[in-house]
Structure formats: structure tokens, C-alpha cells
C-alpha positions as CSV (number, residue, x, y, z in Angstrom):
1,M,15.8,9.0,11.4
2,G,19.4,9.0,12.8
3,F,18.5,7.2,16.0
4,Y,16.5,4.7,14.1
5,T,18.9,3.9,11.4
6,R,22.0,3.8,13.8
7,I,20.6,2.2,16.9
8,A,16.9,0.9,16.6
9,R,17.2,-0.7,13.1
10,P,20.4,-2.7,13.8
11,L,18.6,-4.2,16.9
12,L,15.4,-4.8,15.1
13,F,17.3,-6.5,12.1
14,K,18.8,-8.9,14.6
15,L,15.3,-10.4,14.8
16,P,13.6,-12.5,12.1
17,P,11.7,-10.1,9.8
18,E,8.1,-11.3,10.9
19,T,9.2,-11.1,14.7
20,A,10.4,-7.6,14.1
21,Q,7.2,-6.7,12.3
22,R,5.1,-8.1,15.2
23,L,7.0,-6.1,17.7
24,A,6.6,-2.8,15.8
25,E,2.9,-3.6,15.5
26,D,2.6,-4.2,19.2
27,L,4.3,-1.0,20.0
28,L,2.0,0.9,17.6
29,Q,-1.0,-0.4,19.5
30,R,0.2,1.2,22.8
31,R,-2.0,4.2,23.4
32,W,0.5,5.9,25.6
33,L,2.8,6.1,22.7
34,W,0.4,7.9,20.3
35,G,0.7,11.5,22.0
36,W,4.5,11.3,21.9
37,A,4.6,10.1,18.4
38,S,2.2,12.8,17.2
39,S,4.4,15.6,18.7
40,V,7.6,14.2,17.3
41,F,6.5,12.8,13.7
42,Q,3.6,15.0,12.5
43,A,4.3,17.2,9.5
44,N,1.2,19.3,9.1
45,D,2.3,21.7,6.5
46,P,-0.8,23.3,4.9
47,K,1.0,23.5,1.5
48,L,0.7,19.7,1.3
49,R,-3.1,19.4,1.5
50,T,-4.6,17.6,-1.3
51,S,-7.2,15.0,-2.1
52,L,-7.5,11.6,-3.6
53,A,-10.6,10.9,-5.6
54,G,-12.3,13.4,-3.3
55,I,-10.9,12.1,-0.1
56,P,-9.2,15.1,1.7
57,L,-5.6,14.4,2.8
58,R,-3.4,16.4,5.0
59,N,-0.4,15.3,2.6
60,P,0.0,13.0,-0.3
61,I,1.8,10.3,1.5
62,G,0.2,7.0,2.2
63,L,1.1,3.8,3.9
64,A,0.9,0.9,1.4
65,A,-1.2,-2.1,2.1
66,G,0.6,-5.0,3.6
67,Y,2.2,-3.3,6.7
68,D,-0.8,-3.7,8.8
69,K,-2.7,-6.7,7.6
70,E,-5.1,-6.9,10.5
71,C,-5.9,-3.2,10.8
72,R,-4.8,-3.5,14.4
73,A,-2.1,-0.7,14.5
74,L,-3.7,2.0,12.2
75,S,-4.3,4.3,15.3
76,G,-0.6,4.3,16.1
77,L,0.5,4.5,12.3
78,A,-1.6,7.6,11.9
79,R,0.4,9.4,14.4
80,L,3.6,9.0,12.1
81,G,2.3,11.7,9.8
82,F,0.9,9.8,6.8
83,G,-1.8,11.6,4.8
84,Y,-3.7,8.2,4.6
85,L,-3.3,4.6,5.5
86,V,-4.1,1.4,3.6
87,G,-5.0,-1.3,6.1
88,G,-4.9,-4.9,5.0
89,T,-4.9,-6.7,2.7
90,V,-7.9,-8.4,4.2
91,F,-9.2,-11.7,3.0
92,P,-12.9,-12.9,3.4
93,V,-11.9,-15.8,5.8
94,P,-9.0,-16.6,8.1
95,R,-5.9,-18.0,6.2
96,A,-2.5,-18.8,7.4
97,G,-0.6,-17.6,4.2
98,N,2.4,-19.4,2.9
99,A,4.9,-21.6,4.7
100,R,7.9,-20.0,6.3
101,P,10.5,-18.7,5.5
102,R,8.5,-16.2,3.5
103,L,9.9,-12.8,4.3
104,L,13.5,-11.7,3.7
105,R,15.6,-8.7,4.0
106,L,18.2,-7.4,1.5
107,P,19.8,-4.7,3.5
108,E,22.5,-3.9,0.9
109,Q,19.7,-3.0,-1.5
110,D,17.2,-1.4,0.9
111,A,14.8,-4.0,-0.2
112,L,12.5,-6.8,0.9
113,I,11.4,-10.1,-0.6
114,N,7.9,-11.1,0.4
115,A,6.3,-14.4,-0.1
116,L,3.8,-14.1,2.6
117,G,0.7,-15.2,0.7
118,F,-2.0,-12.9,2.5
119,P,-2.0,-14.2,6.1
120,S,-5.2,-12.9,7.4
121,S,-7.6,-13.1,10.2
122,G,-10.5,-12.6,8.0
123,S,-12.9,-9.7,7.2
124,I,-14.9,-10.0,10.4
125,A,-11.8,-9.6,12.6
126,A,-10.6,-6.7,10.4
127,A,-14.1,-5.0,10.7
128,N,-13.8,-5.1,14.4
129,N,-10.4,-3.5,14.4
130,L,-11.6,-0.9,11.9
131,L,-14.3,0.0,14.3
132,R,-11.9,0.9,16.9
133,V,-9.5,3.0,14.9
134,N,-8.7,6.6,16.1
135,S,-7.4,8.0,12.8
136,G,-5.6,11.1,14.2
137,G,-6.3,13.2,11.0
138,A,-5.3,10.5,8.5
139,A,-7.7,9.0,6.1
140,I,-8.3,5.3,6.5
141,L,-8.6,2.9,3.5
142,V,-8.7,-0.8,3.2
143,S,-7.2,-3.2,0.8
144,I,-9.3,-6.4,0.0
145,A,-8.6,-9.6,-1.9
146,A,-10.5,-12.9,-2.7
147,L,-10.2,-15.8,-4.9
148,E,-13.9,-15.4,-6.1
149,V,-15.7,-12.6,-7.5
150,E,-18.7,-13.0,-5.0
151,D,-16.2,-12.8,-2.2
152,F,-14.7,-9.6,-3.5
153,V,-18.3,-8.1,-3.5
154,T,-19.2,-9.4,0.0
155,V,-16.0,-8.1,1.7
156,H,-16.3,-4.7,0.0
157,K,-19.9,-4.4,1.1
158,Q,-18.8,-5.4,4.7
159,L,-15.9,-3.0,5.1
160,E,-16.7,-0.1,2.9
161,P,-18.8,1.6,5.6
162,L,-15.9,1.6,8.0
163,V,-13.4,3.5,5.8
164,A,-12.8,6.3,3.3
165,G,-12.1,4.0,0.4
166,V,-11.5,0.5,-0.8
167,E,-8.5,-0.8,-2.8
168,L,-9.0,-4.1,-4.7
169,N,-5.7,-6.0,-4.6
170,I,-5.6,-8.2,-7.7
171,S,-1.8,-8.3,-8.0
172,S,0.0,-10.1,-5.2
173,P,2.5,-12.4,-6.8
174,N,2.4,-14.7,-3.8
175,T,-1.1,-16.0,-3.7
176,A,-2.2,-18.9,-5.8
177,G,-5.5,-18.1,-7.7
178,L,-5.3,-14.3,-7.4
179,A,-3.5,-13.8,-10.8
180,A,-6.9,-15.0,-12.6
181,F,-8.0,-11.4,-11.7
182,Q,-5.2,-9.8,-13.8
183,E,-7.2,-11.1,-16.9
184,P,-9.3,-8.2,-18.1
185,S,-12.5,-10.1,-18.4
186,N,-12.2,-11.3,-14.7
187,L,-11.3,-8.0,-13.4
188,R,-14.4,-6.5,-15.3
189,D,-16.5,-9.0,-13.3
190,V,-15.0,-8.0,-10.0
191,L,-15.5,-4.2,-10.7
192,Q,-19.1,-4.7,-12.1
193,G,-20.2,-6.3,-8.8
194,V,-18.2,-3.7,-6.6
195,M,-19.3,-0.6,-8.5
196,A,-22.9,-1.6,-8.4
197,Q,-23.0,-1.2,-4.7
198,R,-20.1,1.2,-4.0
199,T,-20.7,4.6,-2.2
200,K,-17.0,5.5,-1.7
201,P,-13.9,5.6,-4.1
202,V,-12.6,2.3,-5.3
203,F,-9.1,1.7,-6.4
204,V,-7.4,-1.2,-8.1
205,K,-3.9,-2.4,-7.0
206,L,-2.1,-3.2,-10.3
207,P,0.7,-5.8,-11.0
208,F,4.1,-4.6,-11.4
209,G,5.3,-3.4,-14.9
210,H,8.9,-4.2,-15.5
211,D,9.1,-4.1,-19.3
212,D,7.3,-3.2,-22.4
213,A,5.0,-6.4,-22.4
214,S,4.1,-6.3,-18.7
215,R,3.4,-2.5,-18.9
216,Q,1.1,-3.2,-21.8
217,R,-0.7,-5.8,-19.7
218,V,-1.1,-3.1,-17.0
219,L,-2.6,-0.6,-19.5
220,D,-5.1,-3.3,-20.4
221,L,-6.2,-3.5,-16.8
222,V,-6.4,0.3,-16.7
223,D,-8.7,0.3,-19.6
224,V,-11.0,-2.0,-17.7
225,C,-10.9,0.3,-14.6
226,L,-11.7,3.3,-16.8
227,E,-14.5,1.4,-18.6
228,Q,-16.1,0.3,-15.2
229,G,-15.7,3.7,-13.5
230,A,-13.0,3.0,-10.9
231,D,-11.6,6.1,-9.3
232,G,-8.0,5.2,-9.6
233,V,-5.2,2.6,-9.3
234,T,-2.2,1.9,-7.3
235,A,0.8,1.2,-9.4
236,G,1.8,-1.2,-8.4
237,N,2.8,-4.3,-6.4
238,T,6.0,-6.0,-5.9
239,L,8.4,-7.5,-8.6
240,P,7.9,-11.2,-8.9
241,L,11.1,-13.2,-8.8
242,E,12.4,-16.6,-8.2
243,E,13.8,-16.8,-4.6
244,P,15.1,-20.2,-3.4
245,R,15.4,-19.0,0.2
246,T,11.6,-18.8,0.6
247,A,9.6,-22.0,1.2
248,T,7.6,-21.4,-2.1
249,G,10.7,-20.7,-4.1
250,R,9.3,-17.4,-5.3
251,G,8.6,-14.0,-3.8
252,G,8.0,-10.3,-4.6
253,L,10.8,-7.6,-4.5
254,S,10.1,-4.3,-2.9
255,G,12.3,-1.2,-2.1
256,R,14.8,0.8,-3.8
257,P,15.6,-1.6,-6.8
258,I,12.1,-1.2,-8.2
259,L,11.8,2.6,-8.2
260,E,12.9,3.2,-11.9
261,D,10.6,0.6,-13.4
262,M,7.7,2.0,-11.1
263,L,8.2,5.5,-12.5
264,K,8.1,4.2,-16.1
265,T,5.0,2.3,-15.5
266,L,3.5,5.3,-13.7
267,A,4.2,7.8,-16.4
268,A,2.8,5.2,-19.0
269,I,-0.6,4.9,-17.1
270,R,-0.8,8.7,-16.8
271,S,-0.3,9.2,-20.5
272,H,-2.9,6.5,-21.2
273,A,-5.6,7.4,-18.8
274,G,-5.5,11.2,-18.8
275,D,-5.1,13.9,-16.3
276,T,-8.2,13.3,-13.9
277,F,-7.7,9.5,-13.1
278,A,-6.2,9.0,-9.6
279,I,-2.9,7.1,-9.4
280,N,-1.1,6.2,-6.2
281,A,2.6,5.5,-7.0
282,C,3.8,2.6,-5.0
283,G,7.2,1.0,-5.3
284,G,10.7,2.3,-4.0
285,I,9.7,5.7,-2.4
286,F,12.1,6.4,0.3
287,T,12.9,10.2,0.1
288,G,11.2,13.4,-0.8
289,Q,13.0,13.3,-4.1
290,D,11.6,10.1,-4.7
291,A,8.2,11.4,-4.2
292,I,8.8,14.5,-6.3
293,R,9.7,12.3,-9.2
294,A,6.8,10.2,-8.7
295,L,4.4,13.2,-8.6
296,Q,6.1,14.8,-11.7
297,A,5.6,11.5,-13.7
298,G,2.0,11.7,-12.8
299,A,1.1,10.4,-9.5
300,T,-1.7,11.8,-7.3
301,T,-0.1,10.4,-4.2
302,V,2.8,8.1,-3.2
303,Q,2.6,5.0,-1.0
304,L,5.6,3.4,0.9
305,F,6.0,0.3,2.9
306,T,9.7,-0.8,2.6
307,G,10.7,2.8,3.1
308,L,9.0,2.8,6.5
309,V,10.9,-0.5,7.4
310,Y,14.4,1.0,6.5
311,Q,13.9,4.6,7.3
312,G,11.9,4.4,10.4
313,P,9.1,6.4,11.9
314,G,10.5,9.6,10.8
315,V,10.4,8.8,7.1
316,V,7.2,10.7,6.5
317,K,8.2,13.9,8.1
318,G,11.5,13.8,6.1
319,I,9.6,13.2,2.9
320,C,7.2,16.1,3.7
321,R,10.0,18.5,4.5
322,E,11.7,17.9,1.1
323,L,8.5,17.8,-0.8
324,A,6.7,21.0,0.6
325,P,8.7,23.5,-1.4
326,A,8.0,21.8,-4.7
327,F,4.5,20.5,-4.2
328,A,1.5,21.6,-6.3
329,P,-1.7,19.6,-5.9
330,P,-3.0,17.9,-8.9
């Protein structure tokens, strides 16, 4: 990570965030880079092997949804050592997302503010990209979202055959209309449609819990997930906040500042849901010690996004090195 943090990251951070992201994605699509990346960044320690709702994983470190929205760079990302990758979030039809500016860096906090609003080329394009993925030993999942129950069900049916599991994203704070599915009755409708046709694990990406009231709302959604037979949840998404520098005046905070609240919500979900329900911890994971704390609080796996942006392509290997001596599969 030294080369990345001292040299590559300062150069990338001179570019606008979305330009830097596109450059990274373009590099990750270069097949000649895959073999080199595998030899440098893989961390195949047998002690880290585990499973997520029956999906075998070489380690419990996942890439969170949002990094590769179009599922174009998953083959390259798999060579960075992740146990699994969540492509997307994929929308049913192409959409531009919110107006720019919509992605900000907070380097002094190791954080990002995202107001993207799900830019997507649509589910047909994502399906074509998933068909071409060379997973390199990582499990491939996909995150989907929609503004209508029927569209959730349709996209799930379309993409499920191409992946090991599907994550239903009901929690982006940047997409008008999506919050309706944070009402338990509406989430129930989505899950009833999806679970009636599913053949592979289904997870729900929950909104962020930052205080007692919001954590209780999260637990209400967990109850619906348990009732409808979902295999697990991802806890959680970004922290909504006012942000005048974005075109929408709002955004979602990710990175180190949200770790402590994520851990509190994670522990509350584990206590509420019992020992067998899968929980993917997402929010502020940067180091092996962060991962250990999340697993001790009840996580089945951990997911990262902002940690990859700030720590670079060696982040998974570094986490695995710290994690291996302490890891015991759930």
C-alpha cells in the first residue's frame, strides 16, 4: 500500500473523483493486468475460508456494491484478493443518476460523500457484462434496485442465474422514491415476489443506523427479512447528510467516520436476529483490526468500498494478513 498511498493516490486525487473512478475501472478491465495483480495481491490463506449463506468464500472480505456499477471490471477486481464481489447496483433501465457534482472526497477523514443516484446502463447491459466475468476464485453477487415491486422481481429473475446471490438495495439515500421500500410493508411486498422465484441466496441492503431511533427502524426491516426467509442483510448503506457542495444538496457519507455507528447497529442486528442469520458488515472497514471488530460484533463477512479508494489495491491482502491469526468461521 506504500506505493499507492505515497505516489498513485496523490496523482489520482488530482483528478475529479468520477474521472479517477473511470480510470481505475478502465485499468481493471485490462486482461494483461490480471495475472500481475493475482501474483501480487492474492491472499489465499486456508484459515480464512468461510461461507456466506452457503456460498463458499476464500475469505470473508467483500467488495461493496457501488464500486463497479456496470459489472464491467469484476474480473480485474477479483484479482485483488476479495472473497466475493457485489456488482451494481443495477437498475432495470438505463438512467443518468443525479446531476453533477455528485461525488466528493474528504481526505482528512478518509471519507467520501456520494450523491450519485444510481447511474446505470440498465439490467440488460449488466447481464451481458456478467456473462463475460472471469471470477478468478471470488464469488460474484449483484446488487439490484428499482422503484416498483414488479421491477425488483423482474431484474432479480434476469440476473440471478448469472451470480451466486442477489442483494436487494432498498437503502440508497440519494435516489428519489427508493426510501418507500424502507417501509416494512413495502419491503414485504418485494421479498414476497423475489422469494417466490429465488433459487440462490437473497440479501437486503439496509439503511444506516446512527442513533436509537434509526436502529429500531433497521430492526423492524430485519424482522421482515426474517419473516420472509431472506438469507441475510448488509448493514448498512451510507449515512445521509446535508451537503451543499453536491447538486442535490444532500449525500451519503462513507468511510472511517461511520465505523463506530455501523458496529453498534451490527451488534443490535445480531442480538435481534440470532446466530444463524447472515450479516455483511459495511461501513468504515479499512484494516484487519476493523474487520476483527466487525466479526466480533456479529458479522458473517465484511464489505468495503471507501477503504479500497483510500488504501488501494493491496487493502484486501493487508486485511487478510491481520485477520488470519484471529479468524474463526461463524
